FIDORO-268008 format. One record per residue: residue number from 1; z, y, x of N, C-alpha, C in turn. Coordinates in steps of 0.02 Angstrom, whole numbers. Last residue first. Example, Ala and Ser with C-alpha at 12.3 -4.5 7.8 and 13.67 -1.06 7.14 Angstrom:
<atoms>
+-----+--------+--------+--------+--------+--------+--------+--------+--------+--------+
|   i |   n_zz |   n_yy |   n_xx |  ca_zz |  ca_yy |  ca_xx |   c_zz |   c_yy |   c_xx |
+-----+--------+--------+--------+--------+--------+--------+--------+--------+--------+
|   2 |    354 |   -112 |    642 |    357 |    -53 |    684 |    394 |      2 |    645 |
|   1 |    390 |   -284 |    660 |    390 |   -225 |    615 |    390 |   -165 |    660 |
+-----+--------+--------+--------+--------+--------+--------+--------+--------+--------+
</atoms>
This chain:
<atoms>
+-----+--------+--------+--------+--------+--------+--------+--------+--------+--------+
|   i |   n_zz |   n_yy |   n_xx |  ca_zz |  ca_yy |  ca_xx |   c_zz |   c_yy |   c_xx |
+-----+--------+--------+--------+--------+--------+--------+--------+--------+--------+
| 150 |    545 |    593 |   1899 |    596 |    522 |   1904 |    645 |    520 |   1969 |
| 149 |    489 |    712 |   1816 |    530 |    710 |   1881 |    573 |    624 |   1856 |
| 148 |    338 |    796 |   1769 |    394 |    743 |   1755 |    424 |    734 |   1821 |
| 147 |    301 |    952 |   1746 |    290 |    903 |   1790 |    346 |    854 |   1770 |
| 146 |    255 |   1028 |   1602 |    313 |   1012 |   1629 |    288 |    966 |   1675 |
| 145 |    140 |   1143 |   1527 |    147 |   1086 |   1575 |    218 |   1098 |   1604 |
| 144 |     67 |   1228 |   1439 |    160 |   1215 |   1423 |    164 |   1138 |   1471 |
| 143 |    -42 |   1270 |   1491 |     19 |   1320 |   1481 |     98 |   1296 |   1490 |
| 142 |   -102 |   1142 |   1578 |    -99 |   1154 |   1516 |    -51 |   1213 |   1538 |
| 141 |   -181 |   1131 |   1758 |   -111 |   1111 |   1681 |   -104 |   1148 |   1643 |
| 140 |   -321 |   1107 |   1809 |   -290 |   1146 |   1794 |   -238 |   1108 |   1731 |
| 139 |   -339 |    982 |   1931 |   -368 |    988 |   1864 |   -299 |   1041 |   1824 |
| 138 |   -383 |    981 |   2088 |   -321 |    978 |   2053 |   -346 |   1012 |   1991 |
| 137 |   -512 |    903 |   2179 |   -495 |    956 |   2123 |   -443 |    944 |   2087 |
| 136 |   -601 |    858 |   2322 |   -560 |    854 |   2258 |   -522 |    896 |   2254 |
| 135 |   -767 |    878 |   2351 |   -713 |    893 |   2354 |   -659 |    861 |   2293 |
| 134 |   -897 |    856 |   2309 |   -875 |    813 |   2372 |   -803 |    843 |   2379 |
| 133 |   -904 |    847 |   2139 |   -942 |    851 |   2203 |   -927 |    816 |   2259 |
| 132 |   -734 |    833 |   2101 |   -782 |    852 |   2098 |   -842 |    880 |   2158 |
| 131 |   -635 |    709 |   2066 |   -671 |    723 |   2131 |   -725 |    768 |   2097 |
| 130 |   -458 |    755 |   2024 |   -525 |    720 |   2002 |   -579 |    760 |   2065 |
| 129 |   -287 |    736 |   1954 |   -337 |    759 |   2012 |   -411 |    722 |   1995 |
| 128 |   -150 |    791 |   1872 |   -204 |    761 |   1868 |   -260 |    795 |   1921 |
| 127 |     16 |    776 |   1869 |    -27 |    814 |   1878 |    -99 |    768 |   1900 |
| 126 |    118 |    706 |   1730 |     94 |    692 |   1794 |     29 |    754 |   1810 |
| 125 |    186 |    706 |   1605 |    220 |    756 |   1665 |    180 |    727 |   1704 |
| 124 |    116 |    675 |   1492 |    169 |    626 |   1522 |    203 |    652 |   1583 |
| 123 |     22 |    778 |   1463 |     95 |    765 |   1433 |    129 |    710 |   1449 |
| 122 |    -70 |    755 |   1579 |    -22 |    795 |   1585 |     52 |    792 |   1538 |
| 121 |   -105 |    621 |   1513 |    -69 |    618 |   1598 |    -40 |    676 |   1596 |
| 120 |   -172 |    681 |   1411 |   -110 |    617 |   1395 |    -84 |    618 |   1465 |
| 119 |   -280 |    744 |   1460 |   -249 |    779 |   1421 |   -176 |    746 |   1426 |
| 118 |   -345 |    648 |   1524 |   -324 |    704 |   1579 |   -257 |    728 |   1535 |
| 117 |   -384 |    569 |   1429 |   -322 |    536 |   1488 |   -305 |    580 |   1515 |
| 116 |   -489 |    652 |   1359 |   -431 |    621 |   1336 |   -362 |    615 |   1374 |
| 115 |   -582 |    663 |   1480 |   -531 |    717 |   1450 |   -477 |    714 |   1406 |
| 114 |   -568 |    541 |   1595 |   -603 |    546 |   1546 |   -541 |    620 |   1521 |
| 113 |   -630 |    560 |   1785 |   -575 |    572 |   1727 |   -600 |    583 |   1665 |
| 112 |   -692 |    495 |   1900 |   -704 |    508 |   1837 |   -630 |    510 |   1804 |
| 111 |   -594 |    478 |   2014 |   -667 |    486 |   2028 |   -700 |    504 |   1972 |
| 110 |   -446 |    508 |   1994 |   -478 |    483 |   1987 |   -549 |    511 |   2007 |
| 109 |   -232 |    526 |   1998 |   -324 |    536 |   2043 |   -366 |    490 |   2012 |
| 108 |    -93 |    592 |   1953 |   -154 |    523 |   1939 |   -214 |    562 |   1972 |
| 107 |     78 |    596 |   2001 |     -1 |    623 |   1990 |    -41 |    558 |   1998 |
| 106 |    259 |    642 |   2008 |    170 |    603 |   1992 |    126 |    627 |   1987 |
| 105 |    410 |    659 |   2104 |    356 |    690 |   2057 |    307 |    629 |   2051 |
| 104 |    566 |    650 |   2146 |    514 |    607 |   2130 |    460 |    647 |   2092 |
| 103 |    682 |    701 |   2262 |    645 |    718 |   2192 |    578 |    685 |   2193 |
| 102 |    769 |    568 |   2370 |    707 |    635 |   2365 |    698 |    635 |   2290 |
| 101 |    834 |    453 |   2390 |    872 |    515 |   2398 |    822 |    593 |   2388 |
| 100 |    703 |    372 |   2470 |    761 |    368 |   2429 |    790 |    446 |   2449 |
|  99 |    575 |    369 |   2493 |    581 |    408 |   2420 |    649 |    422 |   2420 |
|  98 |    561 |    311 |   2615 |    509 |    383 |   2620 |    537 |    421 |   2562 |
|  97 |    612 |    172 |   2577 |    651 |    243 |   2633 |    631 |    305 |   2626 |
|  96 |    585 |    160 |   2411 |    583 |    141 |   2484 |    601 |    198 |   2531 |
|  95 |    673 |    134 |   2274 |    639 |    175 |   2308 |    642 |    152 |   2380 |
|  94 |    694 |     55 |   2142 |    690 |     15 |   2217 |    652 |     64 |   2249 |
|  93 |    678 |    156 |   2037 |    742 |    104 |   2038 |    747 |     69 |   2095 |
|  92 |    567 |    231 |   2059 |    654 |    271 |   2072 |    694 |    209 |   2087 |
|  91 |    460 |    129 |   2053 |    479 |    168 |   2119 |    541 |    199 |   2121 |
|  90 |    491 |     82 |   1903 |    521 |     42 |   1970 |    515 |     78 |   2032 |
|  89 |    445 |    225 |   1858 |    520 |    192 |   1840 |    543 |    152 |   1896 |
|  88 |    314 |    211 |   1903 |    358 |    277 |   1921 |    433 |    257 |   1918 |
|  87 |    270 |    110 |   1818 |    274 |    102 |   1889 |    321 |    157 |   1931 |
|  86 |    270 |    186 |   1678 |    316 |    112 |   1695 |    343 |    112 |   1782 |
|  85 |    177 |    264 |   1711 |    245 |    294 |   1680 |    290 |    225 |   1703 |
|  84 |     65 |    172 |   1735 |     97 |    208 |   1800 |    164 |    244 |   1780 |
|  83 |     55 |    125 |   1594 |     82 |     71 |   1654 |    107 |    125 |   1711 |
|  82 |     18 |    253 |   1521 |     77 |    213 |   1524 |     95 |    181 |   1575 |
|  81 |   -113 |    273 |   1613 |    -48 |    316 |   1609 |      3 |    280 |   1584 |
|  80 |   -175 |    147 |   1569 |   -174 |    171 |   1633 |   -127 |    220 |   1644 |
|  79 |   -202 |    190 |   1426 |   -143 |    133 |   1445 |   -137 |    124 |   1527 |
|  78 |   -294 |    266 |   1415 |   -215 |    292 |   1409 |   -174 |    239 |   1431 |
|  77 |   -425 |    250 |   1524 |   -374 |    225 |   1479 |   -319 |    267 |   1469 |
|  76 |   -491 |    325 |   1629 |   -521 |    320 |   1569 |   -493 |    307 |   1519 |
|  75 |   -518 |    340 |   1787 |   -464 |    353 |   1753 |   -481 |    372 |   1675 |
|  74 |   -594 |    246 |   1892 |   -610 |    284 |   1841 |   -549 |    298 |   1801 |
|  73 |   -527 |    241 |   2021 |   -613 |    251 |   2016 |   -629 |    277 |   1955 |
|  72 |   -356 |    299 |   2042 |   -415 |    252 |   2007 |   -482 |    287 |   2015 |
|  71 |   -220 |    315 |   2110 |   -292 |    320 |   2125 |   -320 |    272 |   2081 |
|  70 |    -68 |    392 |   2097 |   -106 |    334 |   2071 |   -173 |    355 |   2083 |
|  69 |     57 |    469 |   2206 |    -17 |    474 |   2178 |    -45 |    405 |   2162 |
|  68 |    218 |    544 |   2218 |    167 |    465 |   2206 |    117 |    481 |   2171 |
|  67 |    300 |    647 |   2309 |    237 |    643 |   2241 |    207 |    574 |   2265 |
|  66 |    451 |    713 |   2345 |    399 |    673 |   2359 |    357 |    681 |   2303 |
|  65 |    575 |    811 |   2435 |    545 |    798 |   2368 |    482 |    762 |   2384 |
|  64 |    645 |    853 |   2553 |    690 |    827 |   2480 |    657 |    831 |   2428 |
|  63 |    537 |    851 |   2668 |    606 |    824 |   2676 |    658 |    822 |   2603 |
|  62 |    406 |    768 |   2589 |    420 |    820 |   2625 |    510 |    798 |   2625 |
|  61 |    270 |    686 |   2550 |    336 |    677 |   2578 |    341 |    741 |   2610 |
|  60 |    165 |    588 |   2449 |    159 |    645 |   2482 |    231 |    644 |   2497 |
|  59 |     80 |    439 |   2457 |    139 |    457 |   2444 |    132 |    516 |   2491 |
|  58 |    -44 |    320 |   2365 |    -18 |    379 |   2416 |     41 |    409 |   2399 |
|  57 |    -14 |    198 |   2278 |    -55 |    225 |   2319 |    -63 |    278 |   2372 |
|  56 |    137 |    103 |   2307 |    111 |    176 |   2300 |     58 |    179 |   2332 |
|  55 |    165 |    -36 |   2218 |    154 |      1 |   2291 |    139 |     68 |   2246 |
|  54 |    277 |   -172 |   2157 |    219 |   -122 |   2150 |    208 |   -100 |   2199 |
|  53 |    364 |   -278 |   2203 |    371 |   -271 |   2127 |    286 |   -221 |   2111 |
|  52 |    405 |   -409 |   2310 |    363 |   -350 |   2293 |    345 |   -346 |   2232 |
|  51 |    570 |   -447 |   2346 |    498 |   -467 |   2319 |    448 |   -407 |   2294 |
|  50 |    691 |   -420 |   2392 |    634 |   -426 |   2436 |    586 |   -455 |   2408 |
|  49 |    791 |   -429 |   2277 |    777 |   -487 |   2324 |    723 |   -503 |   2364 |
|  48 |    776 |   -305 |   2257 |    835 |   -308 |   2291 |    836 |   -392 |   2311 |
|  47 |    592 |   -261 |   2255 |    664 |   -245 |   2228 |    730 |   -279 |   2264 |
|  46 |    490 |   -146 |   2354 |    514 |   -212 |   2351 |    563 |   -192 |   2298 |
|  45 |    333 |    -57 |   2360 |    412 |    -53 |   2326 |    439 |   -144 |   2290 |
|  44 |    239 |    -11 |   2492 |    251 |    -71 |   2452 |    324 |    -42 |   2411 |
|  43 |    100 |    119 |   2505 |    194 |    102 |   2515 |    199 |     55 |   2463 |
|  42 |    -19 |    176 |   2549 |    -24 |     90 |   2531 |     76 |     89 |   2552 |
|  41 |     -4 |    300 |   2657 |    -37 |    258 |   2603 |     -9 |    193 |   2598 |
|  40 |     62 |    464 |   2650 |     60 |    380 |   2670 |     24 |    348 |   2619 |
|  39 |     71 |    637 |   2714 |     45 |    570 |   2661 |     33 |    517 |   2702 |
|  38 |    157 |    772 |   2724 |    142 |    697 |   2756 |    114 |    663 |   2688 |
|  37 |    190 |    889 |   2666 |    143 |    891 |   2727 |    124 |    839 |   2748 |
|  36 |    228 |    979 |   2524 |    221 |    912 |   2545 |    156 |    912 |   2608 |
|  35 |    264 |   1109 |   2467 |    271 |   1098 |   2531 |    263 |   1025 |   2570 |
|  34 |    254 |   1140 |   2341 |    306 |   1091 |   2360 |    311 |   1080 |   2423 |
|  33 |    164 |   1232 |   2332 |    244 |   1264 |   2303 |    278 |   1202 |   2327 |
|  32 |     37 |   1176 |   2367 |     72 |   1228 |   2415 |    156 |   1238 |   2406 |
|  31 |    -34 |   1058 |   2323 |     22 |   1071 |   2291 |     68 |   1112 |   2342 |
|  30 |   -156 |   1032 |   2387 |   -158 |   1042 |   2316 |   -102 |   1079 |   2297 |
|  29 |   -114 |   1020 |   2532 |   -147 |   1051 |   2521 |   -156 |   1080 |   2443 |
|  28 |   -105 |    864 |   2527 |    -48 |    909 |   2530 |    -56 |    972 |   2500 |
|  27 |   -225 |    820 |   2511 |   -189 |    817 |   2475 |   -140 |    848 |   2454 |
|  26 |   -344 |    778 |   2621 |   -314 |    861 |   2621 |   -276 |    857 |   2540 |
|  25 |   -344 |    652 |   2601 |   -370 |    673 |   2662 |   -338 |    747 |   2660 |
|  24 |   -339 |    571 |   2488 |   -269 |    568 |   2548 |   -299 |    635 |   2582 |
|  23 |   -458 |    557 |   2441 |   -412 |    588 |   2400 |   -335 |    624 |   2446 |
|  22 |   -529 |    477 |   2513 |   -539 |    532 |   2478 |   -504 |    593 |   2455 |
|  21 |   -443 |    351 |   2526 |   -447 |    389 |   2585 |   -473 |    494 |   2580 |
|  20 |   -459 |    285 |   2392 |   -399 |    337 |   2425 |   -404 |    383 |   2483 |
|  19 |   -603 |    271 |   2418 |   -581 |    331 |   2366 |   -498 |    359 |   2378 |
|  18 |   -572 |    173 |   2519 |   -627 |    233 |   2524 |   -598 |    291 |   2474 |
|  17 |   -499 |     66 |   2431 |   -483 |    106 |   2499 |   -524 |    174 |   2518 |
|  16 |   -583 |     24 |   2316 |   -506 |     82 |   2308 |   -493 |    122 |   2375 |
|  15 |   -666 |    -47 |   2362 |   -697 |     12 |   2337 |   -637 |     58 |   2328 |
|  14 |   -573 |   -162 |   2411 |   -623 |   -139 |   2453 |   -645 |    -74 |   2439 |
|  13 |   -535 |   -179 |   2270 |   -479 |   -166 |   2335 |   -512 |   -149 |   2390 |
|  12 |   -631 |   -250 |   2199 |   -602 |   -180 |   2175 |   -541 |   -146 |   2240 |
|  11 |   -653 |   -354 |   2281 |   -706 |   -301 |   2275 |   -672 |   -247 |   2265 |
|  10 |   -546 |   -438 |   2278 |   -555 |   -395 |   2350 |   -588 |   -351 |   2338 |
|   9 |   -555 |   -468 |   2126 |   -501 |   -421 |   2151 |   -506 |   -397 |   2218 |
|   8 |   -678 |   -546 |   2145 |   -676 |   -489 |   2120 |   -631 |   -441 |   2119 |
|   7 |   -619 |   -649 |   2236 |   -676 |   -608 |   2252 |   -693 |   -548 |   2222 |
|   6 |   -528 |   -701 |   2126 |   -513 |   -679 |   2214 |   -561 |   -625 |   2234 |
|   5 |   -622 |   -739 |   2035 |   -572 |   -679 |   2023 |   -538 |   -659 |   2066 |
|   4 |   -692 |   -843 |   2114 |   -731 |   -801 |   2088 |   -659 |   -723 |   2063 |
|   3 |   -596 |   -944 |   2156 |   -615 |   -896 |   2199 |   -637 |   -832 |   2177 |
|   2 |   -556 |   -986 |   1997 |   -511 |   -930 |   2045 |   -545 |   -900 |   2111 |
|   1 |   -665 |  -1038 |   1976 |   -673 |   -979 |   1954 |   -601 |   -943 |   1978 |
+-----+--------+--------+--------+--------+--------+--------+--------+--------+--------+
</atoms>
């Protein structure tokens, strides 16, 4: 049973890497207002005991600002947004060198994005991106959108 669960986890990870690559390729262009030029992938977050607490799928970085992007194949559960709010707190609590001392924004990306979850993510302060045909699209924010700052 453990082997089956391990294989399923490995399959999810192997499917996730190409999806992350699709989103990472030109992600900085979606946020010209922030000047985020450098994209890093799979940044581990360690606590003070050097235990890995979480990771960042994609991190966009500039000199004084950064954006952590969570990538999902399907962004279809409100719980995904709630979990990412908690992860953003961990990133701020235990910032890696690339995040340390910078303003931290968040975004969620999915190949398939449920409309209700998209709205919930916006209300939670996240930018939302989705795959449209073969292009990554920034989902338009509602007029009252305020990006969360962690």
